[in-house]
C-alpha positions as CSV (number, residue, x, y, z in Angstrom):
1,M,-63.0,-96.9,-174.6
2,H,-59.5,-95.8,-173.9
3,E,-58.6,-92.9,-174.5
4,N,-55.5,-92.4,-176.2
5,K,-52.9,-90.5,-174.1
6,N,-51.5,-88.0,-177.0
7,E,-55.4,-87.5,-178.5
8,R,-56.2,-85.6,-174.6
9,V,-56.9,-81.8,-174.8
10,W,-55.5,-80.1,-172.6
11,W,-56.7,-76.6,-171.4
12,V,-55.8,-73.0,-169.7
13,Y,-58.3,-71.9,-168.3
14,L,-59.4,-68.1,-166.5
15,L,-61.5,-67.9,-163.1
16,A,-63.2,-64.8,-162.1
17,C,-62.3,-64.8,-157.7
18,K,-63.7,-63.0,-154.9
19,N,-62.0,-59.7,-154.6
20,E,-61.7,-59.2,-158.2
21,R,-58.8,-61.4,-159.0
22,L,-58.3,-64.0,-161.3
23,Y,-56.7,-66.8,-161.4
24,A,-55.3,-69.1,-164.5
25,G,-55.1,-72.9,-164.6
26,V,-54.4,-75.8,-167.0
27,A,-56.5,-78.3,-166.6
28,L,-58.0,-81.8,-168.6
29,D,-61.5,-81.1,-167.8
30,V,-61.6,-77.1,-167.0
31,E,-65.6,-77.7,-165.0
32,A,-64.5,-80.8,-162.9
33,R,-61.2,-78.6,-161.7
34,F,-63.7,-75.6,-161.6
35,A,-65.4,-77.7,-158.2
36,L,-61.9,-79.2,-156.5
37,H,-61.3,-75.4,-156.5
38,V,-65.1,-74.2,-155.4
39,T,-64.8,-76.9,-152.3
40,G,-61.0,-75.6,-151.5
41,K,-59.4,-78.4,-153.2
42,G,-57.9,-76.6,-156.1
43,A,-54.8,-74.2,-155.8
44,R,-54.0,-72.4,-152.5
45,F,-54.4,-68.8,-154.3
46,T,-58.0,-70.2,-154.8
47,R,-58.7,-71.4,-150.9
48,A,-58.0,-67.3,-150.1
49,N,-59.6,-66.0,-152.8
50,R,-63.0,-68.1,-153.9
51,P,-63.7,-68.8,-157.7
52,E,-66.8,-67.3,-158.8
53,R,-67.1,-68.4,-162.4
54,I,-65.0,-69.8,-166.0
55,L,-64.5,-67.0,-167.5
56,A,-62.8,-68.4,-170.2
57,A,-60.7,-71.2,-171.4
58,K,-58.4,-72.6,-174.7
59,P,-57.5,-75.5,-175.5
60,F,-54.0,-76.9,-176.1
61,P,-52.9,-80.7,-177.8
62,S,-50.3,-81.2,-174.8
63,R,-49.8,-80.4,-171.0
64,S,-46.4,-78.6,-172.4
65,L,-47.9,-76.4,-174.6
66,A,-50.7,-75.1,-172.6
67,Q,-48.5,-74.7,-168.7
68,K,-46.1,-72.2,-171.4
69,A,-49.4,-71.1,-172.4
70,E,-50.7,-70.5,-168.9
71,C,-47.6,-69.5,-167.6
72,A,-47.8,-66.8,-170.4
73,L,-51.4,-65.7,-169.6
74,K,-50.3,-65.0,-165.7
75,K,-47.8,-62.9,-166.6
76,L,-50.2,-60.1,-168.6
77,D,-51.4,-57.6,-166.6
78,K,-55.7,-57.6,-165.7
79,A,-56.2,-55.5,-168.4
80,S,-54.6,-58.1,-170.9
81,K,-56.0,-61.1,-168.7
82,L,-59.9,-59.8,-169.7
83,K,-59.4,-59.2,-173.1
84,W,-57.8,-63.0,-173.1
85,A,-61.0,-64.2,-171.7
86,R,-63.3,-62.4,-174.7
87,D,-61.7,-64.2,-177.1
88,H,-61.6,-67.2,-175.8
89,A,-64.6,-67.4,-173.9
90,R,-66.9,-70.4,-174.2
91,P,-70.2,-69.9,-173.5
92,R,-71.0,-74.4,-172.2
93,L,-67.6,-73.4,-170.2
94,I,-68.7,-70.5,-168.3
95,V,-70.4,-72.2,-164.7
96,D,-71.1,-70.2,-161.8
97,S,-70.0,-71.8,-158.7
């Protein structure tokens, strides 16, 4: 079955990385994107700050909305990002490397 492009769910996700750093990103498949980050094929930031686990993810109906939410998330201070993670934690998405 072919998935309708307009029905895809985009996710904003937050990763816990080494050195107590946080990384926010956007993906269609959070678990697959996390795997890429872990293997060093993700963002430059996660190559330097190895991801340890997915803290949270929030779904959006379009890439545009997800990217706007990601931008807003990245502007938050660490405490606010961690609150966002608590508010959007999804146990099935919490993956440890």
